[in-house]
C-alpha positions in Angstrom: -55.4 -73.4 -112.8 -55.3 -71.1 -110.2 -52.8 -71.0 -108.1 -54.2 -72.9 -104.4 -53.7 -71.4 -101.5 -51.1 -73.1 -98.7 -53.3 -73.6 -95.8 -51.2 -72.7 -92.7 -51.2 -73.2 -88.8 -52.4 -70.5 -87.0 -50.0 -69.6 -83.7 -51.3 -68.6 -80.5 -50.6 -65.5 -79.7 -48.1 -64.9 -77.6 -48.5 -62.9 -74.1 -46.9 -59.6 -74.0 -43.4 -59.9 -72.3 -43.1 -59.5 -68.9 -47.0 -59.6 -67.8 -47.5 -63.1 -65.9 -46.5 -64.3 -62.5 -43.9 -62.8 -59.8 -41.2 -60.0 -60.2 -38.1 -62.4 -59.0 -37.7 -60.6 -56.0 -41.0 -61.4 -55.0 -40.5 -65.6 -55.3 -39.1 -66.2 -51.7 -40.4 -62.6 -49.9 -43.4 -64.4 -48.6 -43.9 -66.3 -45.5 -44.9 -69.6 -46.6 -48.7 -71.2 -45.6 -48.6 -73.9 -42.5 -49.3 -76.7 -45.0 -45.9 -75.9 -46.3 -43.7 -74.9 -43.6 -45.2 -78.7 -42.1 -44.4 -80.2 -44.9 -40.8 -78.9 -44.9 -40.8 -80.0 -41.2 -41.4 -83.6 -42.1 -38.9 -83.5 -44.8 -36.4 -82.4 -42.0 -37.1 -85.1 -39.4 -37.4 -87.4 -42.3 -33.5 -87.2 -42.5 -34.0 -84.7 -45.6 -32.7 -81.0 -46.1 -34.8 -77.9 -46.9 -32.7 -76.0 -49.3 -35.2 -73.2 -50.2 -38.8 -72.6 -49.6 -40.3 -70.3 -52.1 -43.2 -69.9 -55.0 -42.9 -70.6 -59.0 -42.6 -67.4 -60.9 -45.8 -68.4 -62.6 -48.7 -69.6 -60.7 -47.5 -68.6 -57.4 -47.9 -71.5 -56.3 -45.6 -73.1 -53.1 -43.2 -75.7 -53.8 -39.5 -76.4 -51.5 -36.2 -77.2 -53.0 -34.8 -80.4 -51.3 -32.1 -82.6 -50.2 -34.0 -86.1 -49.7 -32.5 -89.4 -48.8 -32.2 -91.4 -52.0 -34.2 -94.8 -50.5 -37.0 -92.3 -49.6 -37.8 -91.3 -53.5 -39.8 -94.1 -55.7 -41.4 -93.6 -59.4 -44.9 -93.1 -59.6 -46.2 -97.0 -59.9 -48.1 -95.9 -63.5 -44.9 -94.3 -65.0 -43.2 -96.0 -68.0 -40.4 -98.9 -67.4 -36.9 -97.6 -66.9 -35.1 -98.0 -69.6 -31.7 -99.7 -68.1 -29.7 -98.2 -71.3 -31.1 -94.9 -70.7 -30.2 -95.1 -67.3 -26.4 -96.1 -68.4 -26.0 -92.6 -71.0 -27.3 -90.8 -67.6 -25.3 -92.2 -65.0 -22.2 -91.6 -67.8 -23.3 -88.3 -67.9 -23.3 -87.5 -65.0 -20.4 -89.4 -63.4 -18.5 -87.5 -66.5 -19.0 -84.3 -64.7 -19.2 -84.4 -61.6 -22.0 -82.6 -60.9 -26.0 -83.1 -60.4 -27.7 -80.5 -61.7 -31.4 -81.3 -62.8 -33.5 -81.8 -59.9 -36.1 -84.5 -60.1 -40.1 -83.8 -59.0 -41.1 -85.0 -56.0 -44.9 -85.1 -54.4 -45.4 -86.6 -50.8 -46.6 -90.2 -50.5 -47.2 -92.9 -48.2 -45.4 -93.5 -45.4 -43.0 -90.6 -45.3 -41.7 -91.6 -48.8 -41.9 -89.2 -51.7 -43.4 -90.3 -55.5 -41.3 -88.8 -58.5 -43.5 -88.8 -61.7 -40.4 -86.8 -63.4 -36.8 -88.4 -63.0 -37.0 -91.9 -63.1 -34.1 -92.2 -65.3 -32.6 -89.5 -63.2 -33.2 -91.7 -59.8 -32.2 -94.7 -61.4 -28.9 -93.5 -62.4 -27.7 -91.6 -59.4 -28.4 -95.5 -57.5 -26.3 -96.7 -60.4 -23.5 -94.1 -59.5 -23.7 -94.8 -55.0 -25.2 -91.5 -54.1 -27.1 -91.3 -50.7 -29.1 -88.4 -51.1 -31.2 -86.4 -54.3 -32.0 -83.3 -55.2 -35.5 -82.5 -55.7 -38.6 -79.8 -56.1 -40.9 -81.2 -53.4 -44.5 -80.0 -54.6 -46.9 -80.3 -51.3 -50.1 -80.9 -53.7 -50.0 -84.8 -54.4 -52.7 -84.8 -57.0 -49.8 -82.7 -59.4 -47.9 -85.8 -59.7 -51.5 -86.8 -62.1 -50.9 -83.7 -64.6 -47.2 -83.8 -64.3 -47.0 -86.0 -67.9 -47.5 -82.8 -69.4 -44.0 -81.5 -68.7 -42.5 -84.6 -68.2 -39.0 -84.0 -69.4 -38.5 -87.8 -69.7 -41.3 -88.5 -72.4 -41.9 -92.1 -73.4 -39.8 -92.7 -76.4 -42.7 -95.2 -77.9 -46.5 -96.0 -78.9 -45.9 -99.2 -76.3 -44.5 -97.2 -73.3 -46.4 -93.9 -74.0 -49.7 -96.3 -74.4 -49.3 -98.3 -70.6 -47.9 -95.3 -68.8 -51.5 -93.6 -69.6 -53.7 -96.8 -69.4 -51.0 -97.1 -65.3 -52.2 -93.3 -64.7 -56.0 -93.9 -65.6 -55.9 -97.1 -62.9 -54.1 -94.5 -60.1 -56.5 -92.3 -60.7 -59.5 -93.7 -60.8 -59.0 -95.0 -57.5 -59.1 -90.9 -56.3 -60.7 -89.2 -58.6 -63.4 -90.4 -60.3 -64.9 -87.9 -62.3 -66.1 -88.8 -66.0 -63.4 -89.8 -68.4 -63.8 -86.9 -70.5 -62.2 -84.6 -68.2 -59.3 -86.0 -67.9 -58.4 -85.7 -71.5 -55.4 -82.8 -70.9 -53.7 -86.0 -68.6 -54.5 -89.2 -71.2 -53.8 -86.4 -73.8 -55.6 -89.1 -76.1 -58.4 -91.6 -75.9 -56.7 -94.2 -78.3 -53.8 -94.5 -75.3 -56.0 -95.5 -72.9 -57.3 -98.5 -75.1 -53.8 -99.3 -76.5 -52.2 -99.6 -73.4 -54.7 -102.2 -71.9 -54.0 -104.2 -74.5 -50.1 -103.9 -73.9 -50.7 -104.8 -70.7 -52.1 -108.6 -72.3 -49.8 -108.4 -74.9 -46.5 -107.1 -74.7 -45.8 -107.3 -78.3 -49.2 -106.1 -79.5 -49.0 -104.3 -82.7 -50.5 -101.1 -81.3 -48.6 -98.9 -84.5 -51.1 -101.0 -86.9 -54.3 -99.8 -85.5 -53.0 -96.3 -83.9 -54.1 -94.6 -87.2 -57.4 -96.1 -87.3 -58.8 -95.1 -83.3 -57.8 -91.4 -83.4 -60.6 -91.6 -85.8 -63.3 -94.1 -83.8 -61.7 -94.1 -80.2 -63.3 -90.7 -78.0 -63.1 -89.8 -74.3 -66.1 -90.9 -72.5 -68.5 -89.4 -70.2 -68.9 -91.8 -67.9 -66.8 -91.8 -64.5 -63.5 -92.8 -65.0 -64.0 -96.6 -63.2 -66.5 -97.5 -65.3 -65.0 -96.1 -68.3 -62.0 -98.2 -67.4 -64.0 -101.5 -67.6 -65.6 -100.1 -71.3 -61.4 -99.7 -72.2 -60.7 -103.3 -71.5 -63.7 -104.6 -73.4 -62.4 -102.0 -76.3 -58.7 -103.5 -76.0 -60.3 -107.3 -75.8 -61.8 -106.7 -79.1 -58.6 -105.0 -80.6 -56.7 -108.0 -79.3 -59.0 -110.2 -80.9 -59.0 -108.3 -84.0 -55.1 -108.8 -83.8 -54.9 -112.6 -83.9 -56.8 -112.5 -87.1 -54.9 -110.5 -88.5 -51.9 -112.3 -87.4 -53.6 -115.3 -89.3 -54.2 -113.7 -91.9 -50.7 -112.9 -92.4 -50.0 -116.2 -92.0 -51.9 -117.3 -94.6 -50.1 -114.7 -97.2 -46.5 -116.2 -96.2 -47.6 -119.4 -96.6 -49.0 -118.5 -100.0 -45.2 -117.5 -100.4 -45.7 -113.9 -100.2 -42.7 -112.5 -98.1 -42.9 -108.3 -97.2 -42.8 -105.9 -94.2 -45.3 -104.5 -95.4 -48.1 -107.4 -94.6 -49.6 -106.6 -91.8 -50.2 -103.0 -92.7 -51.4 -104.3 -95.9 -53.8 -106.5 -94.4 -55.3 -103.8 -91.5 -55.7 -101.1 -94.5 -57.7 -103.9 -96.1 -59.8 -104.6 -94.1 -60.6 -100.5 -92.5 -63.6 -99.8 -93.0 -62.8 -95.3 -93.1 -59.8 -96.2 -95.1 -62.0 -94.6 -97.9 -64.4 -92.4 -96.1 -64.0 -88.8 -95.4 -65.4 -88.5 -92.4 -63.2 -87.6 -89.6 -64.8 -89.3 -87.1 -66.7 -92.4 -86.4 -68.1 -94.9 -83.3 -65.5 -97.5 -82.0 -67.7 -100.5 -81.8 -69.1 -100.2 -85.0 -65.5 -99.9 -87.2 -64.0 -102.6 -85.0 -67.0 -104.9 -85.4 -66.8 -104.7 -89.0 -63.1 -104.8 -89.3 -63.6 -108.3 -86.7 -65.7 -109.4 -89.6 -63.7 -108.6 -93.0 -60.9 -110.3 -91.0 -62.9 -113.4 -90.7 -63.7 -113.7 -94.4 -59.9 -112.2 -95.6 -58.9 -115.4 -98.3 -55.6 -114.9 -98.9 -55.8 -117.4 -101.7 -57.4 -114.0 -103.7 -54.4 -111.2 -103.0 -52.2 -111.3 -105.5 -48.2 -110.2 -105.0 -48.5 -106.9 -107.2 -51.4 -105.9 -104.5 -49.4 -106.1 -101.4 -46.5 -104.1 -104.0 -48.5 -101.8 -104.5 -49.7 -101.0 -100.9 -46.9 -99.1 -100.2 -46.0 -97.6 -96.6 -44.0 -98.3 -93.9 -44.6 -100.9 -91.4 -45.4 -100.5 -87.9 -41.8 -99.7 -86.3 -42.7 -98.8 -82.8 -42.1 -102.3 -81.0 
């Protein structure tokens, strides 16, 4: 039997060395535009201090390195929830070093404040340590905050936090930029994150990990305006929450029969998943979830045998 060739992913071609952006000596050599100078004055007048005004080395965009009063810096409203455990770790590390070496990103916010889309836990740690100020790279364009998730060094640790973060971002963007949802694919990363985020908003203990693989095949970015798309997302979330309740009832039925396994929920979801044996890479959301709802309503725990659960295998969702 001939050996099969192993498929390898093609790597993106690297740019020629030192072929893009500014040379080091040019980063701070030009005069900043009026809008950037105005931002610098606002920083000074608000009790901060401009340390440097420069262009970033890749895209030549102007930004300001500044010391800001810590009470004027807040996280963007769509970020992940603060982890007190992570804040404790960061505060301890900073305190032991007795130096603050990692500036947060900030953009101008309302009423002389600054929003930080990247640095919530560092900000919390500095506050815990009693700091009066914090060093920030201030980006003049507020809209950059809506795309900073791509570069965020404080990535959400699990599906719940990631989905909540993306759903909050979508809600914030809908009031500022009502382009079609599909044009925000870079910011949102996956359409499933938006849908699941609304599920978690309604039920913090929602088992998103059980449904995420299915949504990755049937939940697509929408062509409608973002505000309209979010209404559709909420309707999809309502369907998933209903499905989850039916799945929970099925699991309860299996337990009442005496079956005990950490895989019961995964077993039920797999049992009612119409995409399980389909080779098509994509499917329609409503058609898929409606079929699952029907199957979940008809699920009969009395017909399930213990060996069927044992054979199903697979790890239970662990992100909640």
